[in-house]
C-alpha positions, -999 to 999 in steps of 0.1 A, spaced: -392 -261 -115 -408 -292 -131 -431 -313 -109 -416 -346 -97 -433 -378 -106 -463 -389 -85 -450 -406 -54 -465 -417 -21 -472 -387 1 -442 -390 25 -417 -395 -4 -435 -369 -25 -431 -342 2 -395 -351 10 -386 -349 -27 -405 -316 -32 -389 -300 -2 -354 -310 -13 -359 -298 -49 -373 -265 -36 -342 -262 -14 -319 -268 -44 -338 -243 -65 -345 -214 -41 -316 -216 -16 -288 -232 -36 -298 -216 -70 -289 -247 -91 -295 -246 -128 -327 -261 -144 -305 -287 -160 -290 -298 -127 -324 -298 -110 -339 -320 -137 -310 -345 -133 -314 -346 -95 -351 -350 -99 -347 -379 -123 -321 -397 -102 -339 -394 -69 -373 -400 -85 -359 -433 -97 -347 -440 -62 -381 -432 -47 -397 -456 -72 -372 -483 -62 -382 -478 -25 -419 -480 -34 -412 -512 -53 -398 -527 -21 -428 -515 -2 -410 -487 16 -429 -455 19 -414 -442 51 -378 -429 47 -371 -436 83 -372 -473 74 -343 -469 50 -309 -482 61 -275 -484 43 -283 -518 30 -313 -505 11 -292 -477 -5 -265 -502 -13 -291 -525 -29 -303 -496 -50 -268 -491 -63 -266 -528 -72 -299 -525 -91 -286 -495 -110 -255 -514 -121 -273 -547 -129 -305 -532 -143 -341 -538 -132 -375 -535 -147 -376 -512 -177 -342 -498 -168 -311 -512 -185 -278 -514 -165 -261 -481 -159 -224 -474 -164 -203 -468 -133 -203 -430 -140 -241 -428 -144 -247 -450 -113 -223 -429 -94 -241 -397 -103 -274 -412 -91 -258 -423 -58 -243 -388 -53 -279 -374 -57 -293 -399 -32 -266 -391 -7 -273 -354 -11 -311 -361 -6 -306 -381 26 -280 -356 39 -305 -328 34 -333 -347 53 -309 -355 82 -297 -319 85 -333 -306 82 -343 -329 111 -367 -350 90 -345 -381 96 -325 -390 128 -296 -405 108 -282 -405 73 -284 -440 59 -266 -431 27 -235 -417 43 -215 -449 42 -225 -458 6 -198 -447 -18 -203 -443 -56 -187 -469 -78 -152 -461 -91 -153 -451 -127 -125 -462 -150 -100 -436 -159 -110 -420 -192 -81 -401 -207 -90 -369 -225 -89 -371 -263 -66 -346 -278 -55 -342 -314 -19 -335 -325 -7 -300 -331 -4 -305 -369 -41 -314 -371 -51 -284 -350 -31 -262 -374 -48 -279 -404 -82 -272 -388 -74 -236 -382 -60 -232 -417 -92 -247 -432 -112 -221 -412 -92 -193 -428 -104 -199 -463 -126 -170 -475 -132 -134 -465 -169 -136 -458 -183 -125 -424 -191 -162 -417 -155 -173 -425 -140 -145 -404 -163 -155 -375 -154 -192 -378 -117 -186 -377 -120 -163 -346 -143 -189 -330 -120 -218 -334 -89 -198 -325 -106 -189 -292 -118 -224 -285 -83 -238 -289 -63 -207 -279 -79 -202 -244 -91 -238 -237 -127 -226 -233 -157 -248 -229 -183 -244 -257 -208 -229 -232 -182 -203 -222 -176 -193 -258 -212 -189 -267 -218 -169 -235 -191 -144 -244 -201 -107 -249 -181 -81 -267 -173 -64 -233 -157 -96 -221 -127 -89 -244 -100 -65 -232 -79 -58 -262 -55 -34 -244 -45 -62 -220 -52 -90 -246 -72 -111 -221 -107 -125 -222 -131 -130 -193 -148 -164 -192 -177 -175 -170 -174 -211 -161 -192 -237 -140 -210 -222 -110 -208 -188 -128 -172 -185 -117 -152 -160 -137 -116 -163 -148 -93 -142 -169 -74 -160 -196 -47 -144 -219 -53 -143 -256 -25 -155 -279 -15 -134 -309 -33 -157 -334 -66 -156 -315 -62 -118 -309 -56 -111 -346 -85 -133 -357 -108 -116 -332 -97 -82 -344 -105 -91 -380 -139 -106 -370 -149 -76 -348 -140 -49 -373 -150 -66 -406 -175 -93 -399 -195 -88 -367 -210 -54 -377 -224 -71 -409 -239 -99 -389 -252 -76 -361 -270 -54 -387 -293 -84 -393 -303 -87 -356 -314 -65 -327 -280 -52 -315 -274 -79 -288 -240 -78 -269 -230 -114 -279 -195 -116 -293 -202 -145 -317 -233 -140 -339 -251 -163 -362 -263 -154 -397 -294 -138 -384 -276 -116 -359 -285 -137 -329 -262 -153 -304 -244 -183 -318 -256 -215 -301 -238 -246 -290 -253 -265 -319 -241 -238 -342 -205 -242 -329 -207 -279 -334 -219 -275 -370 -191 -250 -377 -164 -273 -362 -177 -304 -381 -178 -286 -414 -143 -271 -409 -129 -305 -398 -143 -321 -430 -126 -294 -451 -94 -301 -432 -95 -338 -440 -97 -347 -403 -114 -381 -401 -114 -387 -363 -143 -375 -342 -137 -340 -330 -158 -318 -307 -153 -284 -291 -142 -303 -260 -115 -320 -281 -99 -285 -287 -101 -278 -249 -83 -312 -242 -58 -304 -269 -51 -269 -254 -43 -285 -220 -22 -314 -234 -2 -292 -257 5 -268 -228 18 -296 -206 39 -310 -235 54 -275 -238 65 -275 -202 36 -256 -185 31 -262 -148 0 -282 -141 -13 -256 -116 -11 -229 -143 -30 -252 -166 -56 -257 -138 -61 -220 -136 -64 -216 -173 -90 -244 -176 -110 -232 -146 -108 -265 -127 -117 -263 -90 -92 -290 -81 -58 -297 -95 -67 -334 -94 -90 -328 -124 -62 -313 -143 -37 -340 -135 -54 -365 -158 -36 -346 -186 -3 -354 -171 -11 -391 -175 -14 -384 -213 19 -366 -215 38 -392 -194 24 -420 -217 37 -401 -247 71 -396 -231 73 -433 -223 64 -442 -259 91 -419 -272 116 -432 -247 109 -468 -255 114 -462 -292 145 -440 -290 167 -451 -260 191 -479 -268 186 -495 -233 148 -491 -232 140 -522 -252 
């Protein structure tokens, strides 16, 4: 675990205790630990700038003022967007809650401070015809790389996987008899997702005709998707493959692996899938997260209705 920045002793000990708790007892990832350390480290620096070195002197007004400073900017820090400020406030709330539960503080001064509401950001999906153009562009050629790229993109779109879930796939995560794939999502939670016929066919071609060629260049690792050296394909490698394929397909808008995940969900709902089924397929912990896609489809229905119904205008 990286060392937190140098702080006054009381704040230093409190931050170290909290980070150790998150690392050892909660088992959070290094990426998450660094984010928490950065956000609460900034909070501690803010307290120090106000002459506060004893956390018992912090009240809700101080935490609220910190939120204001995040949104307006202070010192060398530019103003933060609502989402970034909200993330920092969530970290500060967790920090104070830990100290209160641990008995280091008598009360939790951050409990009543709520993160700022973030504007609704609709997921960006691309129409089905452009998805098909992308997959067609990935089908050109019969080289091991071409077969891998087609299978990779078919899986990204066909099962709505996150890029991290796809690069983490091992060969044993595929069940060709049942035509399902096991994905490991956030919090290492597993879910089983069915493979469509196109993804299954592309994976069969890749596994029998391409993967053995790529694997021969490496050390026999279990990864499903391999790079040209026989190692596990990285996120950056997936982005590069998608970008090159999109250029060949003549797709000019910005596209990412997450765009294909958004398109997967949007196209399912447009086809009549129940939102709770889509929730399970995406691996969302709450249906509320999935319901943002229903906003997209309702807007599209409204647009079609306005243009087609004689009494709509």
